[in-house]
Backbone as CSV, one residue per row, in Angstrom:
resi,resn,N_x,N_y,N_z,CA_x,CA_y,CA_z,C_x,C_y,C_z
1,UNK,2.776,-17.315,-0.317,3.773,-17.659,1.018,2.839,-18.456,1.980
2,UNK,3.103,-19.304,2.659,2.504,-20.261,3.464,3.570,-20.585,4.944
3,UNK,3.547,-19.905,5.981,4.133,-20.223,6.931,3.566,-21.067,8.195
4,UNK,4.623,-21.724,9.026,4.071,-22.556,10.089,4.651,-21.998,10.876
5,UNK,4.085,-21.759,12.391,4.719,-21.359,13.673,4.211,-22.485,14.599
6,UNK,4.997,-23.030,15.318,4.726,-23.323,16.495,5.418,-23.362,17.713
7,UNK,4.772,-23.478,18.963,5.675,-23.083,20.248,5.366,-24.185,21.236
8,UNK,5.862,-24.279,22.147,5.906,-25.004,23.424,4.538,-25.374,23.754
9,UNK,3.615,-24.301,23.811,2.504,-24.395,24.600,1.309,-24.870,23.022
10,UNK,1.617,-25.201,21.910,1.012,-25.439,20.884,1.581,-26.924,20.351
11,UNK,1.081,-28.049,20.091,1.200,-29.312,19.484,1.476,-29.467,17.646
12,UNK,0.383,-28.569,17.042,0.736,-28.545,15.791,0.927,-27.341,15.309
13,UNK,1.657,-26.994,13.912,1.926,-25.858,13.764,0.827,-25.048,13.390
14,UNK,0.671,-23.771,13.597,0.029,-23.090,13.421,-0.161,-21.980,12.030
15,UNK,-0.926,-22.115,11.111,-0.409,-21.591,9.721,-0.605,-20.040,10.115
16,UNK,0.550,-19.374,9.309,-0.021,-17.672,9.146,-0.627,-17.518,7.871
17,UNK,-0.859,-16.612,7.206,-1.856,-15.905,6.450,-0.837,-16.033,5.512
18,UNK,-1.050,-16.274,4.283,-0.574,-16.093,2.979,-0.443,-14.379,2.163
19,UNK,-0.923,-13.613,3.036,-0.701,-12.351,2.919,0.148,-11.471,4.000
20,UNK,0.714,-12.457,4.613,1.714,-11.640,5.177,3.212,-12.192,4.511
21,UNK,4.503,-11.418,4.498,5.823,-11.943,4.377,7.045,-11.581,5.196
22,UNK,7.973,-12.779,5.349,8.667,-12.429,6.218,9.964,-12.104,5.521
23,UNK,10.614,-10.894,5.244,12.379,-10.645,4.394,13.422,-11.069,5.418
24,UNK,13.803,-12.099,5.439,15.138,-12.068,6.497,16.256,-12.130,5.629
25,UNK,17.030,-11.149,5.911,18.088,-10.348,5.586,19.635,-11.385,6.073
26,UNK,20.170,-11.997,5.226,21.215,-12.879,5.907,22.399,-12.408,5.264
27,UNK,23.740,-12.438,6.141,25.223,-11.766,5.501,25.580,-13.447,5.308
28,UNK,25.953,-13.757,3.890,26.937,-15.083,3.785,28.082,-14.740,2.977
29,UNK,29.361,-14.507,3.399,30.764,-14.412,2.695,30.417,-13.056,2.312
30,UNK,30.355,-12.385,2.802,30.226,-10.845,2.161,28.973,-10.423,1.084
31,UNK,27.823,-11.384,0.831,26.929,-11.204,0.255,25.589,-10.930,1.283
32,UNK,24.372,-10.264,0.678,23.297,-10.149,1.385,22.222,-11.239,0.596
33,UNK,21.876,-12.311,1.604,20.842,-12.984,1.014,19.443,-12.424,1.419
34,UNK,18.256,-12.570,0.803,17.151,-12.255,1.620,16.175,-13.641,1.136
35,UNK,15.731,-14.104,2.447,14.905,-15.627,2.530,13.705,-15.171,2.302
36,UNK,12.841,-16.104,1.829,11.302,-15.781,2.056,11.315,-17.642,2.617
37,UNK,10.725,-17.456,4.105,10.831,-18.698,5.000,9.555,-19.442,4.561
38,UNK,9.401,-20.427,4.088,7.997,-21.450,3.806,7.633,-21.857,4.713
39,UNK,8.863,-22.160,5.838,8.248,-22.944,7.393,9.034,-22.288,8.311
40,UNK,8.474,-21.609,9.363,9.366,-21.767,10.523,8.577,-22.184,11.798
41,UNK,9.452,-22.684,12.835,8.952,-23.686,14.090,9.979,-22.632,14.753
42,UNK,9.129,-22.393,15.996,9.598,-21.803,17.197,9.468,-22.674,18.433
43,UNK,10.196,-23.223,18.848,10.145,-23.516,20.261,11.563,-24.524,20.919
44,UNK,11.487,-25.669,20.866,13.046,-25.996,21.734,13.824,-25.413,20.137
45,UNK,13.671,-25.411,19.077,14.663,-25.179,18.282,13.976,-24.167,16.900
46,UNK,14.664,-23.823,15.951,14.207,-23.182,14.981,14.513,-23.865,13.701
47,UNK,13.450,-24.008,12.513,14.031,-24.503,11.451,13.637,-23.670,10.037
48,UNK,14.485,-23.221,9.493,13.802,-22.584,8.542,14.146,-23.141,6.934
49,UNK,12.878,-23.358,6.211,13.288,-23.754,4.379,12.644,-22.285,3.852
50,UNK,14.191,-22.502,3.223,14.343,-20.968,2.279,13.921,-20.908,0.843
51,UNK,13.497,-20.226,-0.066,13.546,-19.911,-0.876,14.548,-18.433,-0.774
52,UNK,15.628,-18.647,-1.660,16.571,-17.612,-1.198,17.087,-16.636,-2.183
53,UNK,17.683,-15.802,-2.778,18.612,-15.373,-4.044,19.699,-14.490,-3.083
54,UNK,20.696,-14.167,-4.136,21.618,-13.343,-3.548,21.071,-11.734,-3.999
55,UNK,21.083,-10.744,-3.290,20.792,-9.302,-3.733,21.768,-8.168,-4.017
56,UNK,23.263,-8.885,-3.475,24.362,-7.777,-3.988,25.233,-7.886,-2.749
57,UNK,26.069,-6.999,-3.010,27.426,-6.992,-1.647,27.057,-6.376,-0.525
58,UNK,27.133,-7.062,0.474,27.101,-6.444,1.696,27.994,-5.934,2.201
59,UNK,27.686,-5.091,3.288,28.366,-4.237,3.595,29.853,-4.638,4.764
60,UNK,31.169,-4.353,4.708,32.158,-4.992,5.558,31.458,-4.826,7.154
61,UNK,31.897,-5.791,7.599,31.532,-5.885,9.391,32.635,-5.215,10.015
62,UNK,32.384,-4.700,10.989,33.208,-4.188,11.774,32.929,-3.792,13.122
63,UNK,33.862,-4.195,14.129,33.724,-3.554,15.446,34.085,-2.396,15.593
64,UNK,33.543,-2.061,17.181,33.482,-1.152,17.487,34.738,-0.063,17.560
65,UNK,35.741,-0.954,18.187,36.782,-0.264,18.071,37.642,0.195,16.419
66,UNK,37.007,-0.287,15.469,37.591,0.200,14.217,35.741,0.934,13.482
67,UNK,35.224,1.375,13.861,33.786,1.828,13.376,34.281,3.113,12.447
68,UNK,35.086,3.439,12.314,35.389,4.780,11.503,35.600,4.091,10.387
69,UNK,35.558,2.857,9.798,36.317,2.357,9.037,34.424,1.755,8.020
70,UNK,33.963,1.853,8.868,32.198,1.461,8.175,32.182,1.791,6.900
71,UNK,31.465,0.790,6.184,31.689,1.229,4.517,29.841,1.612,4.345
72,UNK,29.892,2.855,4.691,28.603,3.676,4.540,28.149,3.386,3.036
73,UNK,29.168,3.825,2.051,28.331,3.497,0.728,27.883,1.867,0.653
74,UNK,28.525,0.971,0.924,27.787,-0.381,1.226,26.781,-0.537,1.959
75,UNK,26.555,-0.126,2.934,25.494,0.201,3.728,24.035,0.891,2.714
76,UNK,24.450,2.026,1.877,22.914,2.497,1.669,23.095,1.698,0.214
77,UNK,24.029,1.105,-0.395,23.820,0.014,-1.649,22.475,-1.006,-1.091
78,UNK,22.817,-1.547,0.413,22.345,-2.471,0.743,20.813,-2.418,1.133
79,UNK,20.279,-1.067,1.360,19.531,-0.576,1.548,18.343,-0.365,0.665
80,UNK,19.141,-0.263,-0.525,18.458,0.046,-1.651,17.923,-1.149,-2.338
81,UNK,18.686,-2.291,-2.276,18.617,-3.655,-2.899,17.526,-4.406,-1.939
82,UNK,17.394,-4.226,-0.892,16.173,-4.800,0.136,15.036,-3.539,-0.221
83,UNK,15.078,-2.256,-0.091,13.648,-1.622,-0.822,13.429,-2.381,-1.965
84,UNK,14.212,-2.694,-3.002,13.741,-3.037,-3.979,12.568,-4.806,-3.900
85,UNK,13.392,-4.967,-3.093,12.390,-6.202,-3.035,11.231,-6.115,-2.178
86,UNK,11.031,-5.109,-1.321,9.956,-4.640,-0.513,8.972,-4.559,-1.901
87,UNK,9.396,-3.286,-2.321,8.840,-2.672,-4.056,8.086,-3.491,-4.678
88,UNK,9.241,-4.844,-4.677,8.592,-6.435,-5.576,7.207,-6.935,-4.881
89,UNK,7.259,-7.519,-3.527,6.486,-7.864,-2.796,4.972,-6.883,-2.581
90,UNK,5.271,-5.213,-2.806,4.626,-4.360,-3.272,3.215,-4.375,-4.439
91,UNK,4.527,-4.800,-5.584,4.000,-5.627,-6.558,2.950,-6.016,-7.105
92,UNK,3.127,-7.107,-6.049,2.729,-8.692,-6.289,1.309,-8.847,-5.169
93,UNK,0.890,-7.191,-4.422,-0.110,-7.170,-3.940,0.235,-7.145,-2.400
94,UNK,1.094,-7.584,-2.272,1.535,-7.210,-0.504,1.862,-6.023,-0.212
95,UNK,1.360,-5.036,0.580,1.643,-3.920,1.333,2.828,-3.605,2.165
96,UNK,3.839,-2.917,2.515,4.617,-2.946,3.208,4.093,-3.216,4.639
97,UNK,2.986,-2.584,5.095,2.383,-2.960,6.322,2.037,-4.437,6.583
98,UNK,2.303,-5.084,5.571,2.322,-6.715,5.896,3.486,-7.204,6.025
99,UNK,4.642,-6.861,5.889,6.118,-7.324,5.674,6.830,-6.871,6.852
100,UNK,7.315,-8.295,7.342,8.355,-8.402,8.568,9.822,-8.144,7.896
101,UNK,10.606,-7.192,8.298,12.061,-7.265,7.879,13.026,-7.668,9.543
102,UNK,13.687,-8.987,8.819,14.183,-9.379,10.071,16.244,-10.068,9.658
103,UNK,16.630,-9.607,10.612,18.044,-10.097,10.291,19.288,-9.944,11.530
104,UNK,20.103,-10.775,11.287,20.807,-11.260,12.407,22.335,-10.756,12.222
105,UNK,22.942,-9.992,13.028,24.277,-9.545,13.131,24.201,-8.671,11.628
106,UNK,25.300,-8.460,10.813,25.184,-7.898,9.982,23.572,-7.481,8.894
107,UNK,23.298,-8.665,8.968,21.836,-8.848,8.313,20.773,-7.832,9.374
108,UNK,20.766,-8.207,10.616,20.307,-6.866,11.671,20.425,-5.550,11.378
109,UNK,21.650,-5.374,11.119,22.390,-3.760,10.660,21.614,-3.424,9.941
110,UNK,21.643,-4.009,8.349,20.659,-3.454,7.239,19.202,-3.473,7.621
111,UNK,18.443,-4.237,8.136,17.109,-4.299,8.846,16.822,-3.153,9.790
112,UNK,17.912,-2.435,10.523,17.331,-1.453,11.042,17.776,-0.057,10.027
113,UNK,18.730,-0.018,9.236,19.356,1.207,8.428,18.275,1.103,7.452
114,UNK,17.433,0.014,6.927,16.492,0.484,5.941,15.227,0.843,6.676
115,UNK,14.805,0.043,7.524,13.397,0.027,8.538,12.977,1.420,9.075
116,UNK,14.369,2.030,9.447,14.245,3.274,9.757,13.953,4.784,8.832
117,UNK,14.527,4.322,7.505,14.230,5.451,6.620,13.259,5.001,5.746
118,UNK,12.166,4.460,6.231,11.268,4.071,5.048,10.124,5.106,5.560
119,UNK,9.330,5.552,4.317,7.975,6.603,4.423,6.963,5.684,4.762
120,UNK,6.854,4.546,4.354,5.572,3.667,4.447,6.234,2.688,5.144
121,UNK,5.710,2.662,6.836,6.101,1.787,8.062,6.233,0.331,7.244
122,UNK,6.722,-0.948,8.117,6.698,-2.070,8.110,5.632,-2.707,9.121
123,UNK,5.355,-3.702,8.994,4.779,-4.549,9.704,5.798,-4.611,11.077
124,UNK,7.143,-5.004,11.074,7.559,-4.990,12.133,9.211,-5.090,11.842
125,UNK,10.263,-4.559,12.949,11.991,-5.044,12.742,12.170,-6.185,13.805
126,UNK,13.286,-7.061,13.247,13.915,-7.901,13.630,15.317,-7.645,13.867
127,UNK,16.371,-7.244,14.921,17.252,-7.105,14.617,18.216,-7.855,16.016
128,UNK,18.706,-9.090,15.610,19.411,-9.702,16.397,20.874,-9.700,16.443
129,UNK,21.672,-9.553,17.850,22.920,-9.416,17.700,23.629,-8.545,16.799
130,UNK,23.250,-7.354,16.968,23.593,-6.593,15.759,23.942,-5.137,16.384
131,UNK,23.600,-4.059,15.660,24.046,-2.427,16.233,23.359,-1.616,14.692
132,UNK,23.377,-0.466,15.273,22.841,0.588,14.190,23.803,1.191,13.417
133,UNK,24.161,0.728,12.132,24.841,1.881,11.248,24.755,2.815,10.557
134,UNK,25.289,3.854,10.222,25.135,4.831,9.599,24.548,5.971,11.158
135,UNK,25.064,5.527,12.225,24.290,6.097,13.772,24.562,7.643,13.377
136,UNK,25.700,8.231,13.212,25.824,9.742,13.062,24.334,10.229,12.051
137,UNK,24.652,9.684,10.618,23.279,10.159,9.886,21.935,9.528,10.361
138,UNK,21.754,8.794,10.956,20.676,8.523,11.394,19.240,9.542,11.911
139,UNK,19.960,10.532,13.033,18.896,10.951,13.447,18.404,12.331,12.098
140,UNK,19.144,12.660,11.223,18.571,13.490,10.013,17.547,12.378,9.051
141,UNK,18.147,11.100,9.153,17.592,10.418,7.484,16.207,9.795,8.517
142,UNK,15.923,9.554,9.777,15.249,8.626,10.162,13.548,9.322,9.688
143,UNK,12.583,8.513,9.647,11.389,9.157,9.363,10.506,8.709,10.401
144,UNK,9.368,9.847,10.752,8.571,9.037,11.698,7.786,8.046,11.523
145,UNK,7.754,7.586,10.277,6.837,6.291,10.374,7.809,4.906,10.686
146,UNK,9.020,5.175,10.385,10.315,4.339,10.647,10.590,4.370,12.027
147,UNK,10.393,5.346,12.912,10.830,5.153,14.105,9.595,4.661,14.849
148,UNK,8.247,4.460,14.049,7.051,4.246,14.859,7.005,2.836,14.683
149,UNK,7.848,2.147,13.491,7.827,0.917,13.669,8.136,-0.447,15.076
150,UNK,7.360,-1.032,15.063,7.861,-2.120,16.103,8.973,-2.626,16.054
151,UNK,9.596,-3.002,17.039,10.948,-3.608,16.893,11.171,-4.537,17.821
152,UNK,11.570,-5.554,17.636,12.157,-6.695,18.354,14.207,-6.794,18.434
153,UNK,14.740,-6.235,19.147,16.009,-6.447,19.308,16.493,-7.082,20.202
154,UNK,17.441,-7.944,20.079,18.038,-8.734,21.533,19.554,-8.959,21.128
155,UNK,19.909,-9.695,22.157,21.450,-9.410,21.995,22.207,-10.715,22.655
156,UNK,23.207,-11.091,22.858,23.934,-12.103,23.513,24.803,-11.326,24.611
157,UNK,24.447,-11.889,26.144,25.480,-10.857,26.999,27.348,-11.590,26.546
158,UNK,27.358,-12.886,26.162,28.604,-12.886,25.874,29.391,-13.313,24.272
159,UNK,28.640,-11.918,23.605,28.419,-12.098,22.572,30.348,-11.367,22.363
160,UNK,31.153,-12.340,21.814,33.020,-11.644,21.067,32.895,-10.713,19.677
161,UNK,31.485,-11.224,19.111,32.112,-10.584,17.607,31.105,-9.131,17.769
162,UNK,29.982,-8.961,18.340,29.474,-7.783,18.081,28.867,-7.422,19.933
163,UNK,29.992,-6.836,20.554,30.030,-6.562,21.660,28.530,-5.640,22.549
164,UNK,28.055,-6.484,23.382,26.702,-6.434,24.051,26.299,-4.788,24.132
165,UNK,27.747,-3.911,24.594,27.550,-2.309,24.659,27.212,-1.893,23.287
166,UNK,27.589,-2.174,22.159,27.179,-1.935,20.689,25.293,-1.975,20.719
167,UNK,25.237,-2.999,20.968,23.831,-3.067,21.074,22.900,-2.347,22.134
168,UNK,23.750,-2.174,23.440,22.917,-1.169,24.169,23.157,0.300,23.427
169,UNK,24.313,0.606,23.221,24.544,1.965,22.612,23.667,2.501,21.469
170,UNK,23.340,1.296,20.559,21.934,1.107,19.713,20.618,1.605,20.116
171,UNK,20.424,0.699,20.871,19.140,0.783,21.666,18.587,2.297,22.418
172,UNK,20.063,2.934,23.278,20.072,4.509,23.677,19.612,5.292,22.725
173,UNK,20.233,5.207,21.402,20.225,6.197,20.126,18.608,5.929,19.544
174,UNK,18.457,4.890,19.511,16.724,4.808,18.759,16.016,5.537,19.885
175,UNK,15.894,5.284,21.147,15.487,5.975,22.384,15.356,7.276,22.436
176,UNK,16.457,7.888,22.059,16.754,9.226,21.893,15.902,10.079,20.754
177,UNK,15.801,9.164,19.617,15.098,9.702,18.442,13.764,9.279,18.760
178,UNK,13.428,8.875,19.826,11.424,8.374,19.991,11.464,7.591,19.649
179,UNK,12.236,6.433,19.396,11.333,4.884,18.957,11.458,4.181,20.190
180,UNK,10.299,3.211,19.985,9.734,2.276,21.481,10.657,1.238,21.600
181,UNK,12.109,1.459,22.077,13.134,0.441,21.692,13.771,-0.227,22.936
182,UNK,13.686,-1.742,23.160,14.333,-2.045,24.417,15.436,-3.214,23.769
183,UNK,16.210,-3.563,24.377,17.317,-4.591,24.421,17.015,-5.795,25.312
184,UNK,16.394,-6.938,24.269,16.525,-8.192,25.528,17.804,-9.092,25.239
185,UNK,17.933,-9.309,26.431,19.591,-10.154,26.616,19.404,-11.549,27.044
186,UNK,20.692,-12.427,26.033,19.830,-13.567,26.560,21.508,-14.027,26.978
187,UNK,21.777,-15.015,27.671,23.271,-15.615,27.955,23.571,-16.722,27.039
188,UNK,23.937,-15.831,25.868,24.629,-16.828,24.697,25.736,-15.778,23.737
189,UNK,26.701,-16.458,23.176,27.488,-15.881,22.414,26.779,-14.980,21.337
190,UNK,27.782,-14.812,19.755,26.895,-14.314,18.764,26.183,-15.676,17.888
191,UNK,25.379,-15.752,18.844,24.091,-16.806,18.046,22.705,-16.634,18.581
192,UNK,22.044,-17.693,18.400,20.576,-17.593,18.994,20.596,-18.499,20.256
193,UNK,19.097,-18.332,20.951,19.064,-19.457,21.875,17.357,-20.043,21.969
194,UNK,17.066,-20.778,22.175,16.029,-21.390,22.714,14.961,-20.335,23.440
195,UNK,15.148,-19.864,24.288,14.529,-18.701,25.354,14.539,-17.659,24.286
196,UNK,15.418,-16.862,23.172,15.107,-15.884,22.337,13.995,-16.247,21.263
197,UNK,14.199,-17.322,21.060,13.527,-17.932,19.723,11.983,-17.692,20.227
198,UNK,11.830,-18.235,21.628,10.511,-18.352,21.869,9.744,-16.786,22.251
199,UNK,10.650,-16.313,22.536,10.308,-14.701,22.605,9.845,-13.678,21.744
200,UNK,10.856,-14.497,20.211,10.791,-13.513,18.869,9.261,-14.740,18.670
201,UNK,8.779,-15.580,18.569,7.799,-16.307,18.484,6.815,-15.526,18.945
202,UNK,6.464,-14.770,20.261,5.410,-14.549,20.884,5.492,-13.052,20.462
203,UNK,6.410,-12.520,20.009,6.373,-11.134,19.498,5.747,-11.231,18.149
204,UNK,6.164,-12.036,17.390,5.678,-12.560,15.781,4.424,-12.642,15.854
205,UNK,3.614,-13.443,16.454,2.201,-13.834,16.642,1.920,-12.702,16.994
206,UNK,2.156,-11.451,18.000,1.148,-10.301,18.042,1.440,-9.395,17.346
207,UNK,2.203,-9.389,15.975,2.575,-8.341,14.759,1.430,-8.906,14.321
208,UNK,1.456,-10.630,13.728,0.709,-11.089,12.526,-0.882,-10.737,13.097
209,UNK,-1.114,-11.101,14.242,-2.891,-10.481,14.559,-3.133,-9.402,14.426
210,UNK,-2.007,-8.320,14.654,-2.475,-6.916,14.529,-2.455,-6.745,13.025
211,UNK,-2.028,-7.220,12.061,-2.024,-7.296,10.607,-3.441,-7.029,10.058
């Protein structure tokens, strides 16, 4: 895989090593898709070119007021499906420590649920406009390796779908478990913005440099 990364400070895309992978978990119409972006541009906007596949039924989205209806079985099924793709990358010669798992909204929830439970840490986790699923079970199920995984977590202050408070509560829960977690806030609804993309690009560059 070949990715390209650019920022306002650069005029030409910077090639990323072919020995790295970004797995982006996206929820579409109740299905989880995992995409392999072959081009990522960070700057005034973001453009993703995908090779993607449906990997299974996603979890039901829920708001804080109906948290009791969380589809725990669906979350665990989704974790297993993402783990299968990580294992496939490993079998192709790419170790988990060179895989970045990212997701927005429901995809971000599965990113957190998967990354925190891994015995082998990933290169990093990106969780955007999301929350921590299976929060009650996480203290007993999170691994030291999962809690040590670098995390980029961000949220919109005007999010009407997943309230900012849900993201804040999730970060506090992660910090209580010993994870180095902070929530970046941006003046936006349930979406992404240029400032967030620039910050994510800087974070990703640092992660790639460390790999």
